[in-house]
Residue frames as a rotation matrix with the C-alpha (Angstrom) as fourth column:
MET 1
0.269 0.946 -0.182 -2.44
0.914 -0.191 0.359 21.89
0.304 -0.263 -0.915 -2.18
LEU 2
0.187 -0.303 -0.935 -0.22
0.604 -0.715 0.352 24.62
-0.775 -0.630 0.049 -0.71
ALA 3
-0.819 -0.572 0.049 0.42
0.363 -0.451 0.815 25.93
-0.444 0.686 0.577 -4.27
LEU 4
-0.139 0.882 0.451 -3.22
0.977 0.047 0.209 26.55
0.163 0.469 -0.868 -4.96
ASN 5
-0.593 -0.134 0.794 -3.91
0.239 -0.971 0.015 30.35
0.769 0.198 0.608 -5.58
TRP 6
0.383 0.805 0.454 -6.85
-0.215 -0.400 0.891 30.54
0.898 -0.439 0.020 -3.16
VAL 7
0.709 -0.244 -0.662 -4.74
0.682 0.480 0.552 28.86
0.183 -0.843 0.507 -0.41
ARG 8
-0.327 -0.944 0.042 -1.85
0.915 -0.328 -0.236 31.14
0.236 -0.039 0.971 -0.97
GLU 9
-0.395 0.244 0.886 -4.08
0.082 -0.951 0.298 34.23
0.915 0.190 0.356 -1.00
ARG 10
0.606 0.792 0.075 -5.80
-0.084 -0.030 0.996 33.28
0.791 -0.610 0.048 2.22
TRP 11
0.937 -0.350 -0.001 -2.78
0.072 0.189 0.979 32.05
-0.343 -0.917 0.203 4.28
SER 12
0.625 -0.761 -0.172 0.62
-0.763 -0.549 -0.343 33.43
0.167 0.345 -0.924 3.95
ARG 13
-0.004 -0.630 0.777 2.14
-0.702 0.555 0.446 30.20
-0.712 -0.543 -0.444 5.47
ALA 14
0.821 0.399 0.407 1.19
0.001 0.713 -0.701 28.34
-0.571 0.576 0.585 2.44
ALA 15
0.768 -0.606 -0.206 4.35
-0.482 -0.335 -0.810 29.70
0.422 0.721 -0.549 0.87
LEU 16
-0.052 -0.771 0.635 6.41
-0.973 0.182 0.142 27.87
-0.225 -0.610 -0.760 3.58
PRO 17
-0.130 0.043 -0.991 7.10
-0.580 0.807 0.111 24.29
0.804 0.589 -0.080 2.37
VAL 18
0.461 0.300 0.835 5.99
-0.865 0.363 0.347 21.48
-0.199 -0.882 0.427 4.60
ARG 19
-0.630 -0.587 -0.509 7.89
-0.649 0.757 -0.070 18.25
0.426 0.286 -0.858 5.13
VAL 20
0.661 0.750 0.005 6.41
-0.686 0.602 0.409 14.89
0.304 -0.274 0.913 5.70
ARG 21
-0.504 -0.857 -0.108 8.16
-0.741 0.493 -0.457 12.28
0.445 -0.150 -0.883 7.80
ALA 22
0.019 0.483 -0.876 7.39
0.146 0.865 0.480 8.82
0.989 -0.137 -0.054 9.22
ARG 23
0.054 0.075 0.996 6.26
-0.923 -0.376 0.078 8.73
0.380 -0.924 0.049 12.79
SER 24
-0.818 -0.514 -0.258 7.32
-0.407 0.834 -0.374 5.73
0.407 -0.200 -0.891 14.90
GLY 25
-0.678 0.669 0.305 3.98
-0.065 0.359 -0.931 5.29
-0.732 -0.651 -0.200 16.83
ASN 26
-0.901 0.377 0.213 0.90
0.342 0.317 0.885 4.18
0.266 0.870 -0.415 14.93
THR 27
-0.210 0.883 -0.419 -1.86
0.961 0.106 -0.257 5.89
-0.183 -0.457 -0.871 16.97
ALA 28
0.598 0.389 -0.701 -1.50
0.361 -0.911 -0.198 9.54
-0.716 -0.135 -0.685 15.99
ALA 29
0.124 -0.504 0.855 -0.33
0.844 -0.400 -0.358 11.95
0.522 0.766 0.376 13.38
HIS 30
0.534 0.112 -0.838 0.99
0.625 -0.719 0.303 15.31
-0.569 -0.686 -0.454 14.38
TYR 31
0.724 -0.293 0.624 2.37
0.373 -0.595 -0.712 18.60
0.580 0.748 -0.322 13.18
GLU 32
0.208 -0.704 -0.679 5.73
0.914 -0.107 0.391 20.04
-0.348 -0.702 0.622 14.32
SER 33
0.942 0.330 0.058 5.66
0.331 -0.890 -0.315 23.78
-0.052 0.316 -0.947 13.97
ASP 34
0.485 -0.821 -0.301 9.32
-0.172 -0.427 0.888 24.31
-0.857 -0.379 -0.348 14.80
CYS 35
-0.605 -0.796 0.026 10.37
-0.181 0.169 0.969 22.60
-0.775 0.582 -0.246 11.61
ALA 36
-0.047 0.716 -0.696 7.21
-0.922 -0.300 -0.246 22.70
-0.385 0.630 0.674 9.55
THR 37
-0.813 -0.279 -0.511 6.80
-0.467 0.836 0.287 18.91
0.347 0.472 -0.811 9.44
ILE 38
0.395 0.915 0.083 3.87
-0.898 0.366 0.243 16.56
0.191 -0.171 0.967 9.35
ALA 39
-0.732 -0.653 0.193 4.59
-0.680 0.713 -0.170 13.27
-0.027 -0.256 -0.966 11.06
LEU 40
0.383 0.877 -0.289 2.41
-0.903 0.422 0.085 10.42
0.196 0.228 0.954 9.89
PRO 41
0.066 -0.284 0.957 2.53
-0.451 0.847 0.282 6.75
-0.890 -0.450 -0.072 11.12
VAL 42
-0.689 -0.445 -0.572 3.89
-0.699 0.199 0.687 4.56
-0.192 0.873 -0.448 8.34
HIS 43
0.343 0.767 -0.542 1.82
-0.883 0.461 0.094 2.03
0.322 0.446 0.835 6.36
ARG 44
-0.791 -0.570 0.222 2.08
-0.612 0.734 -0.296 -1.26
0.006 -0.370 -0.929 8.27
GLY 45
-0.865 0.424 0.267 0.06
0.287 0.856 -0.430 -4.43
-0.411 -0.295 -0.862 8.13
ASN 46
-0.507 0.692 0.514 -2.48
0.728 0.024 0.686 -2.96
0.462 0.722 -0.515 5.69
GLN 47
0.380 0.538 -0.752 -3.06
0.861 -0.503 0.075 -0.09
-0.338 -0.676 -0.655 8.03
ALA 48
-0.705 -0.591 0.393 -2.63
0.682 -0.717 0.145 3.45
0.196 0.370 0.908 6.50
TRP 49
0.292 0.913 -0.286 -5.27
0.953 -0.303 0.006 5.39
-0.081 -0.275 -0.958 8.27
ALA 50
0.107 -0.346 -0.932 -3.04
0.410 -0.839 0.358 8.52
-0.906 -0.421 0.052 8.61
PHE 51
-0.855 -0.493 0.164 -2.80
0.319 -0.248 0.915 8.89
-0.410 0.834 0.369 4.84
ARG 52
-0.047 0.891 0.452 -6.35
0.999 0.044 0.017 9.73
-0.005 0.452 -0.892 4.36
GLU 53
-0.248 -0.093 0.964 -7.27
0.550 -0.833 0.061 13.15
0.798 0.545 0.258 3.06
LEU 54
0.714 0.643 0.276 -8.87
0.128 -0.508 0.852 14.29
0.688 -0.573 -0.445 6.35
VAL 55
0.694 -0.570 -0.440 -5.96
0.626 0.178 0.759 13.47
-0.355 -0.802 0.480 8.43
VAL 56
-0.321 -0.875 0.363 -3.52
0.945 -0.274 0.176 15.31
-0.055 0.400 0.915 6.12
LEU 57
0.033 0.454 0.890 -5.88
0.361 -0.836 0.413 18.37
0.932 0.307 -0.192 5.71
HIS 58
0.923 0.337 -0.187 -6.06
0.271 -0.223 0.936 18.47
0.274 -0.915 -0.297 9.55
GLU 59
0.231 -0.907 -0.352 -2.31
0.793 -0.034 0.608 18.59
-0.563 -0.420 0.712 9.84
LEU 60
-0.456 -0.358 0.814 -2.04
0.803 -0.561 0.203 21.10
0.384 0.746 0.544 7.04
ALA 61
0.549 0.694 0.466 -4.58
0.320 -0.690 0.650 23.30
0.772 -0.208 -0.601 8.89
HIS 62
0.701 -0.502 -0.507 -1.93
0.537 -0.097 0.838 23.31
-0.470 -0.860 0.202 11.71
HIS 63
-0.269 -0.879 0.395 0.76
0.930 -0.131 0.343 24.32
-0.250 0.459 0.852 9.20
LEU 64
-0.171 0.326 0.930 -1.29
0.693 -0.631 0.348 27.15
0.700 0.704 -0.118 7.92
ASP 65
0.648 0.445 -0.619 -1.82
0.762 -0.376 0.528 28.70
0.002 -0.813 -0.582 11.42
PRO 66
0.396 -0.488 0.778 -0.43
0.221 -0.771 -0.597 32.27
0.891 0.409 -0.198 11.30
GLN 67
0.904 -0.044 0.425 0.22
-0.387 -0.507 0.770 32.59
0.182 -0.861 -0.475 15.11
ASP 68
-0.033 -0.995 0.097 3.67
-0.841 -0.025 -0.541 32.32
0.541 -0.099 -0.835 16.65
PRO 69
0.408 0.193 -0.892 4.09
0.113 0.959 0.259 28.68
0.906 -0.207 0.370 17.88
ASP 70
-0.586 -0.729 -0.353 6.23
0.514 0.002 -0.858 30.01
0.626 -0.684 0.373 20.66
ASP 71
-0.930 0.299 -0.214 3.44
-0.009 -0.600 -0.800 32.37
-0.368 -0.742 0.561 21.87
PRO 72
-0.704 0.690 0.169 0.08
0.466 0.270 0.843 31.03
0.535 0.672 -0.511 20.87
THR 73
-0.847 0.441 0.298 -2.87
-0.530 -0.747 -0.401 33.16
0.046 -0.498 0.866 21.48
GLU 74
0.226 0.973 0.051 -5.49
-0.973 0.224 0.051 30.43
0.038 -0.061 0.997 21.03
PRO 75
0.211 -0.126 0.969 -5.76
-0.392 0.898 0.201 26.70
-0.895 -0.423 0.140 21.56
ALA 76
-0.839 -0.544 -0.004 -4.19
-0.245 0.372 0.895 24.34
-0.486 0.752 -0.445 18.86
HIS 77
-0.752 0.581 0.313 -7.76
0.644 0.542 0.540 23.17
0.144 0.608 -0.781 18.00
GLY 78
-0.511 0.533 -0.674 -9.57
0.263 -0.650 -0.713 26.38
-0.818 -0.542 0.192 18.76
PRO 79
0.484 0.869 -0.102 -12.13
0.211 -0.229 -0.950 28.25
-0.849 0.439 -0.294 16.49
ALA 80
0.354 -0.400 -0.845 -9.49
-0.789 -0.613 -0.040 29.57
-0.502 0.681 -0.533 14.07
PHE 81
-0.780 -0.597 0.187 -8.09
-0.453 0.745 0.490 26.13
-0.432 0.297 -0.852 13.50
ILE 82
-0.239 0.811 0.533 -11.59
0.445 0.580 -0.683 24.64
-0.863 0.074 -0.500 12.94
ASP 83
0.564 0.504 -0.654 -12.20
-0.241 -0.657 -0.714 27.39
-0.790 0.561 -0.249 10.41
ARG 84
-0.202 -0.754 -0.626 -9.05
-0.945 -0.017 0.325 26.64
-0.256 0.657 -0.709 8.44
PHE 85
-0.791 -0.142 0.596 -9.70
-0.115 0.990 0.082 22.88
-0.601 -0.004 -0.799 8.69
LEU 86
-0.030 0.947 0.320 -13.27
0.447 0.299 -0.843 23.15
-0.894 0.118 -0.432 7.48
THR 87
0.431 -0.014 -0.902 -12.28
-0.659 -0.688 -0.304 25.54
-0.616 0.726 -0.306 4.68
LEU 88
-0.546 -0.772 -0.326 -9.79
-0.796 0.358 0.488 23.08
-0.260 0.526 -0.810 3.38
VAL 89
-0.692 0.403 0.599 -12.24
0.288 0.915 -0.283 20.12
-0.662 -0.024 -0.749 3.69
ASP 90
0.314 0.928 -0.199 -14.90
0.094 -0.239 -0.966 22.13
-0.945 0.285 -0.162 1.97
GLU 91
0.507 -0.172 -0.845 -12.76
-0.765 -0.541 -0.349 23.16
-0.397 0.823 -0.406 -0.94
ILE 92
-0.558 -0.783 -0.275 -10.55
-0.828 0.505 0.245 20.01
-0.053 0.364 -0.930 -1.40
VAL 93
-0.923 0.193 0.333 -12.91
0.119 0.966 -0.230 17.19
-0.367 -0.173 -0.914 -0.42
GLY 94
-0.571 0.749 0.336 -16.20
0.395 -0.108 0.912 18.83
0.720 0.653 -0.234 -0.91
PRO 95
-0.480 0.440 0.759 -18.98
-0.704 -0.710 -0.034 20.85
0.524 -0.550 0.650 0.89
GLU 96
0.522 0.747 -0.412 -20.77
-0.366 0.632 0.683 17.70
0.771 -0.205 0.603 1.75
ALA 97
0.094 -0.581 -0.809 -17.73
0.662 0.643 -0.385 16.38
0.744 -0.499 0.445 3.83
ALA 98
-0.846 -0.334 0.414 -17.45
-0.015 -0.763 -0.646 19.73
0.532 -0.553 0.641 5.66
PHE 99
-0.083 0.949 0.304 -21.17
-0.716 -0.269 0.645 19.60
0.694 -0.164 0.701 6.38
VAL 100
0.586 0.280 -0.760 -20.91
0.109 0.903 0.416 16.13
0.803 -0.326 0.499 7.87
LEU 101
-0.450 -0.780 -0.436 -18.02
0.663 0.035 -0.748 17.25
0.598 -0.625 0.501 10.09
ARG 102
-0.784 0.215 0.583 -20.00
-0.419 -0.875 -0.240 20.21
0.458 -0.433 0.776 11.28
ALA 103
0.166 0.984 -0.069 -23.30
-0.676 0.164 0.718 18.23
0.718 -0.072 0.692 11.71
SER 104
0.454 -0.042 -0.890 -21.60
0.346 0.929 0.133 15.36
0.821 -0.368 0.436 13.64
GLY 105
0.989 -0.007 0.151 -19.92
-0.130 -0.540 0.831 17.77
0.076 -0.841 -0.535 16.01
ILE 106
0.472 -0.880 0.057 -16.47
0.877 0.476 0.071 16.63
-0.090 0.016 0.996 15.06
ALA 107
-0.765 -0.643 0.043 -15.59
0.642 -0.754 0.137 20.12
-0.055 0.132 0.990 13.85
VAL 108
0.423 0.904 -0.061 -17.89
0.906 -0.423 0.009 23.04
-0.017 -0.059 -0.998 14.70
ARG 109
-0.483 -0.464 0.742 -17.33
0.482 -0.849 -0.217 26.62
0.731 0.253 0.634 13.71
GLU 110
-0.257 0.354 -0.899 -17.93
0.884 -0.290 -0.367 29.07
-0.391 -0.889 -0.239 16.48
């Protein structure tokens, strides 16, 4: 996804490779900005919720954040993050999925 032309044109951090590693806990996924790594809980007991497209796109939206992680100017899940996330969902999954996220209040553009 990071190699897509429209992604690279919109976000310069798409040129920075992202790593994926197993996360020991199974209740959350997260992004580590200091090492450009997405940490996902491993698939155990037929549970692989973190490998769903929306979870991965959420973490990639963090990766594409242009602000300095040591000096953030906005919240991690603020309006710019939501815009990145919904843009990725709209283009990768489809506009219907982005609409559902907005309409449900899970992700609302300001």
